[in-house]
C-alpha positions as CSV (number, residue, x, y, z in Angstrom):
1,M,112.4,47.2,-201.7
2,N,110.0,48.7,-199.1
3,A,106.7,47.3,-200.6
4,S,104.6,48.5,-197.6
5,E,105.5,52.1,-198.1
6,Q,105.2,51.9,-201.8
7,T,101.6,50.8,-201.2
8,Y,100.9,54.0,-199.5
9,L,102.8,56.2,-202.0
10,D,100.7,54.6,-204.7
11,L,97.6,55.9,-202.9
12,C,99.0,59.3,-202.8
13,R,99.9,59.2,-206.4
14,H,96.5,57.9,-207.4
15,I,94.7,60.7,-205.7
16,V,96.9,63.5,-207.1
17,E,96.5,62.0,-210.6
18,H,92.8,60.9,-210.5
19,G,91.1,62.6,-207.5
20,I,88.3,65.0,-207.9
21,K,88.1,68.5,-206.2
22,K,85.6,68.2,-203.4
23,E,84.5,70.7,-200.7
24,D,84.5,69.4,-197.1
25,R,83.2,70.1,-193.7
26,T,86.4,72.2,-192.7
27,G,86.1,74.5,-195.8
28,T,89.7,73.7,-196.7
29,G,88.9,71.7,-199.9
30,T,90.3,68.4,-200.9
31,M,91.3,66.1,-203.8
32,S,89.3,63.0,-203.2
33,I,88.6,59.4,-204.3
34,F,86.0,57.0,-203.0
35,G,86.9,53.3,-202.2
36,Y,90.6,52.1,-202.0
37,Q,92.4,49.2,-200.4
38,M,95.9,48.8,-199.2
39,R,97.5,45.6,-197.8
40,F,100.6,45.4,-195.5
41,D,102.5,42.3,-194.7
42,L,103.6,42.7,-191.2
43,D,106.3,40.1,-191.7
44,E,108.2,42.6,-193.8
45,G,108.6,45.0,-191.0
46,F,106.7,47.5,-189.0
47,P,104.9,49.9,-191.5
48,L,106.0,53.3,-190.2
49,L,106.7,55.7,-193.1
50,T,110.3,56.5,-194.0
51,T,109.7,59.1,-196.6
52,K,108.9,61.5,-193.8
53,R,109.5,61.0,-190.1
54,V,106.4,59.8,-188.3
55,P,106.4,60.1,-184.5
56,F,105.8,56.6,-183.3
57,R,105.6,57.6,-179.6
58,L,102.5,59.7,-180.5
59,I,100.9,56.7,-182.2
60,A,101.7,54.3,-179.3
61,S,100.4,56.7,-176.6
62,E,97.2,57.4,-178.5
63,L,96.6,53.7,-179.0
64,L,97.1,53.0,-175.3
65,W,94.7,55.9,-174.6
66,F,92.1,54.2,-176.7
67,L,92.8,50.9,-175.0
68,R,92.4,52.5,-171.6
69,G,88.9,53.6,-172.6
70,D,89.9,57.1,-171.9
71,T,88.2,60.1,-173.7
72,N,90.0,63.0,-172.1
73,I,93.1,64.7,-173.7
74,Q,94.8,65.1,-170.2
75,Y,96.3,61.6,-170.5
76,L,97.7,62.5,-173.9
77,L,99.1,65.9,-172.8
78,K,100.9,64.1,-169.8
79,H,102.7,62.0,-172.5
80,N,103.4,65.1,-174.6
81,N,100.9,64.1,-177.3
82,N,99.1,66.9,-178.9
83,I,97.3,65.3,-181.8
84,W,93.7,65.7,-180.3
85,N,94.2,69.2,-178.9
86,E,92.4,71.1,-181.8
87,W,89.0,69.5,-181.2
88,A,89.1,70.2,-177.4
89,F,90.5,73.6,-177.9
90,K,87.7,74.4,-180.4
91,N,85.1,73.7,-177.7
92,W,86.8,76.1,-175.2
93,I,87.3,79.0,-177.6
94,E,83.7,78.8,-178.8
95,S,82.4,78.7,-175.1
96,P,81.2,81.6,-172.9
97,D,84.1,80.9,-170.6
98,Y,86.6,82.1,-173.3
99,S,87.6,85.7,-173.3
100,G,90.7,85.8,-175.4
101,P,91.1,86.9,-179.1
102,D,88.9,85.3,-181.8
103,M,90.5,82.0,-182.7
104,R,87.7,80.8,-185.1
105,D,88.3,79.7,-188.7
106,F,91.9,78.6,-187.9
107,G,92.3,76.6,-191.0
108,L,91.6,79.5,-193.4
109,R,93.2,82.3,-191.4
110,S,96.4,80.5,-190.4
111,Q,97.8,80.3,-193.9
112,E,98.6,83.9,-194.3
113,D,98.0,85.7,-190.9
114,E,101.3,85.6,-188.8
115,T,99.7,87.6,-186.0
116,F,96.8,85.2,-185.8
117,N,99.3,82.2,-185.7
118,K,101.1,83.8,-182.8
119,Q,97.9,84.4,-180.9
120,Y,96.6,81.0,-181.6
121,A,99.8,79.4,-180.3
122,E,99.7,81.4,-177.2
123,Q,96.0,80.6,-176.4
124,M,96.7,76.9,-177.2
125,E,99.6,76.9,-174.7
126,I,97.3,78.5,-172.1
127,F,94.7,75.8,-172.8
128,K,97.2,72.9,-172.4
129,Q,98.5,74.2,-169.2
130,R,95.1,74.5,-167.7
131,I,94.1,71.0,-168.8
132,L,97.3,69.7,-167.2
133,S,97.0,71.6,-163.9
134,D,93.2,72.0,-163.4
135,D,91.3,68.8,-163.2
136,V,87.9,70.7,-163.1
137,F,88.8,72.6,-166.4
138,A,90.1,69.3,-167.8
139,L,86.9,67.5,-167.0
140,K,84.9,70.3,-168.8
141,Y,87.1,71.1,-171.8
142,G,89.4,68.1,-172.2
143,E,86.6,65.6,-172.8
144,L,86.0,64.6,-176.4
145,G,82.7,62.9,-175.8
146,N,82.0,59.1,-176.6
147,V,85.0,58.7,-179.0
148,Y,87.0,55.6,-179.8
149,G,88.0,54.6,-176.2
150,K,84.4,54.7,-175.0
151,Q,83.1,52.7,-177.9
152,W,85.9,50.2,-177.7
153,R,85.9,49.5,-174.0
154,A,82.4,50.6,-172.8
155,W,79.8,50.6,-175.5
156,K,76.5,51.4,-173.9
157,T,73.6,49.2,-174.7
158,S,69.9,50.0,-174.9
159,K,69.5,48.1,-171.6
160,G,72.0,50.3,-169.9
161,D,74.8,47.8,-169.8
162,T,78.2,48.2,-171.3
163,I,80.2,46.0,-173.7
164,D,83.9,45.8,-173.5
165,Q,84.5,45.1,-177.2
166,I,88.3,44.9,-177.1
167,K,88.3,42.5,-174.1
168,Q,85.5,40.5,-175.8
169,V,87.2,40.2,-179.2
170,I,90.4,38.9,-177.5
171,E,88.6,36.4,-175.5
172,D,86.7,35.2,-178.7
173,I,90.0,34.9,-180.7
174,K,91.4,32.7,-178.0
175,R,88.3,30.5,-177.6
176,N,87.1,30.4,-181.2
177,P,89.9,31.5,-183.5
178,Y,88.3,30.8,-186.8
179,S,85.1,32.7,-186.1
180,R,84.0,35.3,-188.6
181,R,82.7,37.5,-186.0
182,H,85.8,39.0,-184.5
183,I,84.6,42.6,-185.1
184,V,84.9,45.9,-183.1
185,S,82.8,48.9,-184.1
186,G,83.4,52.5,-183.3
187,W,80.4,53.7,-185.1
188,N,77.5,54.2,-182.6
189,P,74.8,56.3,-184.3
190,E,73.2,57.2,-181.0
191,D,76.4,58.6,-179.7
192,L,77.6,60.6,-182.8
193,P,76.1,64.0,-181.6
194,E,78.1,63.8,-178.4
195,M,81.5,63.1,-180.1
196,A,84.1,65.8,-180.9
197,L,84.7,64.0,-184.2
198,P,82.7,61.0,-185.4
199,P,84.9,58.0,-185.8
200,C,86.9,57.9,-189.0
201,H,88.1,54.4,-188.5
202,T,84.7,53.0,-188.0
203,M,85.1,49.1,-187.8
204,F,87.8,46.5,-187.7
205,Q,87.8,42.7,-188.0
206,F,90.3,40.1,-187.0
207,Y,91.2,36.9,-189.1
208,V,93.1,33.9,-187.9
209,S,94.8,31.6,-190.3
210,E,97.9,29.4,-190.1
211,G,98.9,30.7,-186.7
212,K,98.7,34.4,-187.8
213,L,96.4,37.2,-186.9
214,S,95.4,39.6,-189.5
215,C,93.3,42.7,-189.2
216,Q,91.1,44.6,-191.7
217,L,90.0,48.2,-190.9
218,Y,87.2,50.0,-192.7
219,Q,87.9,53.8,-192.5
220,R,85.1,56.0,-193.8
221,S,87.2,59.1,-194.1
222,G,91.1,59.4,-194.4
223,D,93.3,62.4,-194.3
224,V,96.0,60.9,-196.5
225,F,98.9,63.2,-195.6
226,L,98.5,63.6,-191.9
227,G,96.1,60.9,-190.6
228,I,96.5,57.8,-192.8
229,P,100.2,57.2,-191.8
230,F,99.2,57.3,-188.1
231,N,96.3,54.9,-188.8
232,I,98.4,52.4,-190.6
233,A,101.0,52.3,-187.8
234,S,98.3,52.3,-185.1
235,Y,96.4,49.3,-186.4
236,A,99.5,47.5,-187.2
237,L,100.6,48.0,-183.5
238,L,97.1,46.9,-182.3
239,T,97.4,43.8,-184.4
240,H,100.9,42.9,-183.0
241,L,99.5,43.5,-179.4
242,I,96.5,41.3,-179.8
243,A,98.5,38.6,-181.6
244,H,101.0,38.7,-178.7
245,E,98.3,38.2,-176.1
246,C,96.6,35.4,-178.1
247,G,99.9,33.5,-178.8
248,L,99.8,34.2,-182.6
249,K,102.1,36.0,-185.0
250,A,101.1,39.2,-186.7
251,G,99.9,38.5,-190.2
252,E,98.5,41.2,-192.5
253,F,96.9,44.6,-191.9
254,I,94.3,45.4,-194.6
255,H,93.2,49.1,-194.8
256,T,90.0,49.8,-196.7
257,L,89.2,53.4,-197.2
258,G,85.9,55.2,-198.1
259,D,86.6,58.9,-198.8
260,A,90.4,59.1,-199.1
261,H,91.5,62.6,-199.6
262,I,94.4,65.0,-199.6
263,Y,93.6,68.5,-198.4
264,S,94.3,71.3,-200.7
265,N,96.9,72.7,-198.3
266,H,98.9,69.5,-198.3
267,I,99.3,69.0,-202.1
268,E,102.8,70.6,-202.1
269,Q,103.9,68.4,-199.1
270,I,102.6,65.2,-200.9
271,S,104.6,66.2,-204.0
272,L,107.7,66.6,-201.9
273,Q,107.1,63.2,-200.2
274,L,106.6,61.4,-203.6
275,G,110.0,62.6,-204.7
276,R,111.8,60.8,-201.8
277,T,113.1,57.2,-201.9
278,P,111.7,54.9,-199.2
279,M,114.2,53.3,-196.7
280,E,114.1,50.0,-194.9
281,L,111.3,49.5,-192.4
282,P,112.0,49.4,-188.7
283,T,111.1,46.4,-186.5
284,L,108.7,46.4,-183.4
285,W,109.8,45.4,-180.0
286,L,107.3,44.5,-177.3
287,N,107.9,43.6,-173.7
288,E,107.5,39.8,-173.6
289,K,106.9,39.9,-169.9
290,K,103.6,41.7,-170.4
291,K,100.9,39.1,-171.2
292,S,97.8,41.3,-171.5
293,I,97.5,44.3,-173.8
294,F,96.0,46.1,-170.9
295,E,99.3,45.8,-168.9
296,F,101.3,47.6,-171.6
297,E,102.8,51.1,-170.8
298,M,104.9,53.3,-173.1
299,E,108.2,51.8,-171.9
300,D,107.0,48.3,-173.1
301,I,106.7,49.3,-176.8
302,R,109.2,50.7,-179.2
303,V,110.4,50.6,-182.8
304,E,114.0,49.7,-183.5
305,N,116.2,50.7,-186.4
306,Y,114.0,53.4,-187.6
307,Q,115.6,55.7,-190.3
308,S,113.6,58.2,-192.3
309,H,113.6,61.4,-194.3
310,P,113.0,64.6,-192.3
311,P,109.5,65.5,-191.1
312,I,107.1,67.3,-193.4
313,K,104.6,69.7,-191.6
314,G,101.0,70.4,-192.6
315,A,98.1,72.2,-190.8
316,V,95.3,70.0,-189.3
317,A,91.9,70.7,-190.8
318,V,89.5,70.9,-187.9
């Protein structure tokens, strides 16, 4: 019995049955609930969904991007990771430098307009190639502002200093494991106007007990079909990495949600997923030779024995 995945499927079913219709920033519309918690025992296996295929390499490269303190999509594109493209692309197509066909209102127009979809794909490919080949263009349009990596690794203080929250929390766990202050925050009110997307996963806290490291995340907003599966796996991986450096075992990942929602154009996909039977969870392999989480590269992380149902596609609401 895959209890971890059932926990996620229970959330999906709860929103479908009890969620309220709610308008949102993107104009897509959602079914939404407020306040929900899931718990994942990391001893049971790595919580990567099996009722649809979830690309672990994208999750790992995004987390390493955060841990580098990077805020530019060029690193992600070099690792064939496209999950942040839409926000950077939006900045380009709304700028005076863009001279192609009108690409605005993608979420609304893409559902029925095949010509628009083709043009969008063509312009996105042009954008990606320019990000990869032109460092000046990448610096101008690949930057997402002071998003997760900046807040985690270089939080700017009122005195002009910076705080490396990840390095600090690791040192604190090693020095004083039973402290109740092992907290990292991504929500910096002063920097919000400069972010492509204000942090959805806003704060997380670590807890040490009986030789195990657990992590609780508070996520203010969660796209349950597309985003939440990534968030679960990403923070489970982060917990394993920090536990590895601190000489601890990974305990639990607790995921606390504020506005948990299913976009109206994902309802059919969720119904399909709920009709599938979960498989056994995979296991996580980490390179034991790497002692610091800041030393890890993509080849040092992998999941093993991952079996799943086929992918289920859904449009990103931007």
